[in-house]
C-alpha angles and dihedrals in degrees: 000000000000124000110270110243112196126221108265122212111212116219130187111256091240090063098044099067096051091046091049090049092051093046092049093048092050096045096045098075108023110173123240117248114265118269113288119246092209123112121291113291092223131045120198108232105162138020111198110203114213128209115287093241093066108102136160133041127322126226125199134339133218138189137223101199097186095057093030091236128152120207115211128187117210096182098209094045094073090223143079114239119222112209134183100249094217103042103023093230113153104241101175146357119220101210133193099055108126097203117357116207124154127018138203126184117195109199091188092064098021091234130141119209120201126181112222108206097188096041092043098229149099111244119203122206136189108253095221105047100011095232114153111253100174144009119203111198119224133149127292119281092042097175134138123043142196127194126216106214093196105052094020092236122155116214117206131184115216144146120041125115094357091066095036096261128136088210134055133222128235106201127197119217125189106219091195089067100017092231136123112256102182146324140213135207121243121192111244131062097238125055122180136179124346136200125211125212107225097202102043127032100257134127122194109204126188109232098195093177092064097025090238138120112234118210116212126193099218094192092063098023097234139119113255104173142015116202122193119222107216102161096065143019135235098021105203109145129056141180134177135218100198095181095059098029095241126145118199116205117190116212125196088223088076107270142105103212111209114212135180100250091214099054106015092236113156108237106176146321133247118207118238138158117285123259100045118183105166132038122185129187115193111198093193094063095017089232129146120212118197112189104199136157105315101345148048114234115205129201131178122214108231096180140334095303106014128087130182119211106231097187145274125272119205115235107170137266113317092001099141109133124087146167127205118211106193094185091065097028091239136139115199119201124188115217120192125226112276127184105313095343115100124230111273145174117232118211115204128189114226102242136195095004113171093218124044115249097233131149118255113264116263115258132201111266131182125200110250134162120204107155097171093047090051091049090052092050091052092043089054093048090048094048092047108043095181091058105107098193141002127189132176120206124196144138111264116231109281091010128120102203134066115241143174100268098174135020136157083244103057092196086076094059115113096028111133117248110263126241089241092057090051090049093049093059099034093105093051092241130113114269116201122153121182111249107212096197095070100012101243141118115248101215123193125172143148116277127223137188125235090280091053093250113150110249106163144298131314121205127184140159119227118198117235087237086070102041131045098201143355088269091054092046090051090054093049091046092051090050091052090046091055090048091052091045093058089061094055116077089179140335094269091060089067088068094050128090123299115260121249108249 
């Protein structure tokens, strides 16, 4: 199949600039759809009453699906509560945590990670008996986290104003060894929530002190961009739609600011209650949940730049932290004690979703190790920030089937090459149609080594912000392919060790 070359309308240069200006002006601040008149998006199904001695605010929640346990963090209680996720019964208290903040449960290792803001550490607990198995020292105000599903690294923001610094630290923890690997300074004394791109090595961090979003290249551990948030104040919550390249920034002033995640351009705002603490985007239903002070505001993404307000659900004074569990179609919200009403956890059923919240079907996956190939993929994504995805396909030594041997998202490694990928490159040309739902070019082509010997298939996605047409995307993809080929002496080298930079 040959590369598709679209018809190109030629315009006089005097016409182009005014047209581009008008298009940019119209697209910059597209309004949300009006509020939906359909039934409420959330239905309260359980109210879990907590012990009377639990006072103060909550921070984040986490889930152990296998044991059906919900982890809750009452910050002033100096413990993490372990609840039965179905009945709400308190099963256990994990004591000895001075000020619990963020949580991560890793089912593969059966470990629970908790940031302790007062102690300045990450504490690691056994998922069965909740005994502490490790403590990773950081600085005070260890708070928000992000997890790299490929390298299994935990990113933690800490330090800043609480330790008298005008900057904060972003620390990198290897959860395989439960040790700190590195850290980097970020200007601003208060960092908040972060979002990680799974297919390219980027982290978006809310720098509340400067009202910016800081963009980190996590392959090279360096800051690559600094985006001002001008349409809202106190940016604390964040969520990411990778497919459509949209970054949602929750501001306590009462807005979700929607940004292009490639360029940082502010596109529009969505109105929410003030005092947000948690923001969730669910790609299965294309819904956004904003847990703010006393309510959860719900939006549905209709297309790339239009959102319908589905309604607001009251949750109680200072109830502003939430956790969506797609597998059970449940949204948990923690509500602090107020007046004579005890602290509680509210469990809502996700209602009237246009798309079923189902897990992705299982795919065949083969164990394969190609460290050098994975390094090349990450280098390429780092060197070309507007690339959305890169994947290398090849036949491992001694194997008989072509597989994905490297991908920015390492959970894809080992999946057999699809028949559609083979068909796309059958002609030897570059195949790259524009995908409207996401605004990117889906590029597929044969891959060669430095001697121009065919070794497999290269796939990549190029954002429309970086290519003007399919022809332009094909030229950029071919240039990147040649850049990669120069790094590959032969196919076997891809399965060798990574090079030292």
